[in-house]
N, C-alpha and C positions, 0 to 999 in steps of 0.2 A: 469475494477478495477478501485476505484478513493480514492485517496489517499489529507489531507488535511493536511496541510504546518503551524505547529505554533512555534512558539517562543516569548522570547523578543524583542527588537529591537535593531539593531544593533551587531544580530548574525551571518550576512547573512545571512537570513531566504531568503530575496526575490532575495537575488546574485545566489543562490542555484538552486533558482523557476526561475529568467529568464535563467541559464544554460542549465538548465531542457526543458527547453518548447519555448525558444525561444520566448519566450511570451511578451519581452521589460519590465517588469512591470518597473513600476521607485524604482534606486534602489538610497537611498544616506544615507551621513553620520548624520544623525537627526531620529527621532520616528518619527513613523504614515507618514511616506513615501504612505507606501500601501492603499490607505483611500477607495477604491475600493477592493471587495476582486477578484481576480485575478485567473482564471482558462485558462490551458494551458493543449493541448491535445498531447501525445507524444507516438511515435511507440514501439514496446519490439523489442529491436535487437534479431533477429532471423536469424543465418547463415541455418538454414535449409530451410527456404524459398529460396530462391535466387537457391541454389542445384535444390532442387525440380521444381524451376521453369523453369530452364533451362532445366532439366529433360524434361517438360511437354510442355515446350515453351508457358509457360501462356502469355496470353496476361498482365494481371496485378497479381501482390504480393498485398494479406492486411496484414499484419503482426496485431497483437494484439495490443492493444493500453492501456495509464492508463493517468485515467487524474488528475492533480493535483490542488490544490484548494490552493492559498496562502492567507492568513487573514493580518490584519495589525498586526505588535506586539502588545503584551499583555504585560500589566505590572502588576506589584499589586497592585487590587483593580479593574482589569478589570470586575469582575462580577458585582461590584458596580457602572458600570458608569467610574471608572476612566480612563482618557486615551481614544482610540475609539476602541480597541478590542473585546468589548463585544457585539457589534452593529455585530457582523461577526459570533460570534460563531454558529450562526445558520447553518449558510454555510459550516460549517465543519459535522456538526449532520448526515448528507446521507452518509457520506463518510465510504471505508471500515474497514480505518487503518488511525492513525495519523501519520504525520512524523513531529517528535519533534529536530528541530535544535537547538543545544545547543555549544557556546562558549569556543573553546579548544584553543585558540589562542592569544597572548598577541601582541597588537598594539597600539600605548600611540595615533599614531594619529586618533586611530577608539573608541569616546566614549563607556564603558560600563553605561548603565543607571543606572546602582548599583555603578559605581565607580572602580570597581577590577573583574578579573575574578574568578569565582567559579561555576564550572558548575553543581555541586547539588543544590545548593541554586538557581543558575536558575532553576533549573528541579523542583524544591519544588516549584518555585513562579507560575511555569506554571500550574502547580498540579493543587496546590489550588485554582486556577482561574478557573479548567473546576469543578472541585469538588462543590464550589458554584455555581456555572452554574447549573450541575445536581441538587445538592438540593433542586434548586428553580425550575428546574422541577417536582422532586417527589413533593413539597408541593404541587403544584398545582394538582397532579394525585391522593393527599391524600386528599385531599380538594371533588374532584369530589368521590371519590369511599366511603369515611366518609360516605355521603347519604345514598347510599343502602347497606351498608353491615350488616346493622344489619338484616335485612331480606332475604340476599343472599350468599349463601353457599361460593361461588367464591368470592364474591367480599369481602367477609370477608376476605378472605383466601390470595387476591391481595394487603388488607390492611396490615395483618400481614408480608409479605413480603415486603411492601413498607417502613412500620415503621425500620425494621429490614433493610432494606438496607441505608436508612436516619441514623441509631446509628452507620454504618459502615461508612460512606462519612462524619459525624462529625467528625469520629475518625480520622479522615484526609487520610484514603484508599480510592486506586482508586474501583470503580463498577468490574473491571473485577479481583480483587482477592475476591470477593465476591462467599463464598463459600455454597452450600446449596445441601442437598440429596433429596430434591423433586423433581419428573419431569413437576412440573405442575408449577412451580416459577422462575424454569429454563427458561424452554417457554415463559413464562411473561417478563422476564429479560433481553431478547434478543430484546421485542417489545418497547422499552421505549427510545430508542434511546439517553444513554447516551455517551456523549463523554467520560468518564475515566473507560467504559465496553468497548469501542472499543482498539484492539492489538497496540503498537506504536513501533516504529524505530526511533531512537535515529541517528541526523547525527550530527557525532562530526567532528565539523567545525573546518579545523587546519591548521598553516600553510603549505607553500609549504617545505620547511625541514622536514618537521615532515609526509611527503605523503609515501618515498621509505619505510619506514618499517610501515606501514599502524597505524601509532599512537601508537609505541610499545614503544618509549622513553619518550611520554607525558605524563607525572602523573594525568592532566587534564580528558584525555583519560582514562587511566586507570581505574579513578575513576564510569565512567560514565558506562566503562563495566561491574565492580561488582554492579552496581548499578542497570544495564537492565538485570544481570544474576540473580537478588533475585526477581524479578519480572518474571519473563521468556519474556522480550523481547531484539528482536535484534539491534542490532547497527555497522553502516559503516564509516570507516574515510573517510572525503571528503578533498578540499580544497576546498571551492565555488569560490574564486577566480580563481584557475587552470580551471576549471571545465567554467565558465565562455569563459576563452580563447578555450580550447578542444573545443566549441559551433559554434565556428566561425571558423572552418577548416572542411575543405574536408575530407572523408571516409578515404584517401591515408596519408594525414598528419598526422589525430588526432592518426592513429596510430603511427607514424614516431615519435611524437608530447610525446605519454607516454610514449615508448621504452628511449626516452633522459633521460625521468624522472623515468623509473627502475618502471615503473606500467606497469600491465597487464591488466586493466581493468581503466575505466572510474569511475566517479562517480554513474553515471547512472545507468551502468551495476550494481557496487555492491548494488543498491539502489533497485531494481529492483530483485535481485538475493532474497537477503534481506526480500522483501515483496513476494513473490514469498513464501517461506519457510514459513513465518511467519501467512501469510492468507491459507500456505493448498493447493495450487494452482501450476494445470500441464496445459502443451496444446499440445492439437493433433488438425491434419493436414489434409486438403482436398487438393486437386489439380488435376488438367487437365487442357484442354487448353482454358479454358476461365480465370480461374485465380487459383491462389495458396496459402490459408489461415489458419492465426491462429488462434484456436479458446481457449479460456480460459476459463479451468472447474476445480472447487475444485477435488482434489485427494480422489478418491473411488468414484467417479462419475459409473454409468453404462450405457453402450452402447446407450437405450432409452434416458435420461437424456441429453448425450452429441446432440443424433438428435436433443436435441430440443431446442440446444444453436442457432443450424443452422434454424431452424423453427416449432414450435408448432406443424404442419402438421409431421411433419418427427418422431415425438416421439408418437404421438396419434396411427399415421397406420405404427409404426414401425415393419419389419419382421425380416429383420437379420444388419449384420454390418460387410464387407469386408474389415478385419482390416491384414495391413502390415508393418511392422517398418520402417521409413524414411530410416534406413542405408541398408538393405536389399536391399529395391525398389532401392537403390542408385546402391548398389554393381551388384545388374542383370540388370540393364540399361533400363530395363520397364516394369510395370505394367505385360503383360505376362509371360514373364519370371519369375520373383518372383511368378506366379501362378503356373505354370509348375514344378519349386521347390519344390511347397508344402509350399512358404511363408506365403500364403493368408492366412488368417484365416475366417472361416465362424463363425462368432460369433451372439448368440440370446441374448435375455433380460436380463439374471444376466454377460453379458460381463464387466469386472472392466476398463475403458479404462485407458492404460498408458503414460503418457509421450512421445513424439517421433513417436504417432501410427498414421500410416496414414488411413484414412477411409471412405470407400463410402457405403453410406446409402441404405436399399432396402426398404421403405413404399412402403402403396398404403391406400389413405383416400378414 
């Protein structure tokens, strides 16, 4: 999974990126301190892996990972060359979703690029820049398709879609809110890599005081939540400054620190949950003496597709999947004991993999 982090300058974007990835992107109280796109890879916390590893005495644990791409703070006019952000929009075109960091805290020592705290205005500024960038993509595609549309029905249909989509974007609406009943057009829509077609998770960056009640008493957070609900996006409340402090701690210290703050989970945990929910993702597990590993798949994936995540040969030569739920496996104390109790299912090609399934694939190529 690959997530792109966007936001205005000085909203806490790079501080959050640093805390999530410990990648050390430069963070300072001035715009454009992130000149190059920063990429960091973070492991997805999953307590099931350690438990299974202990059971199998695995030589190593391989968690699922998320790749974060942090780009320079965007400003009004970025798509037309203002600031530096427009140079880096291409870096987030390949991401699965966008994490939009929105400032919901007051701090006179940290200058807001527009002079005041207004999360909806900030969201609108960024969204418009992403829309303008998408219009440029659509215009280039229209120029290309127009040449052959007269003599090609498929291109004529695509041109129709592009013109409808352009009008939708020019209306100030994101591509993800564009609706069509035509299956061909739906399929085409996902091939353009439009920034505003990607799902969005809003990170409401608050002060430490607003963390304990998850931003419930913060009016700015309420506005972000209402806006996100209107477009079907996810929101998580985070204090980037606190996350940065947490990232420096060992696991045991981290737990105590969170408890002292009255928190059950870190911002990273919240972000991962929101990402998995938004993108419809789950994890299945493989375990043995060599390694215990988590594999991320789309909810609804059938056994052969899940096997293909491990290796294309597994999917091509799929015979069957031996499946046991991780809790059943742990309670039984061994795979053999789970099998004896009838808790290991022998599943075929139509089996839909569930979150927490521990799977052994049988294949023949």
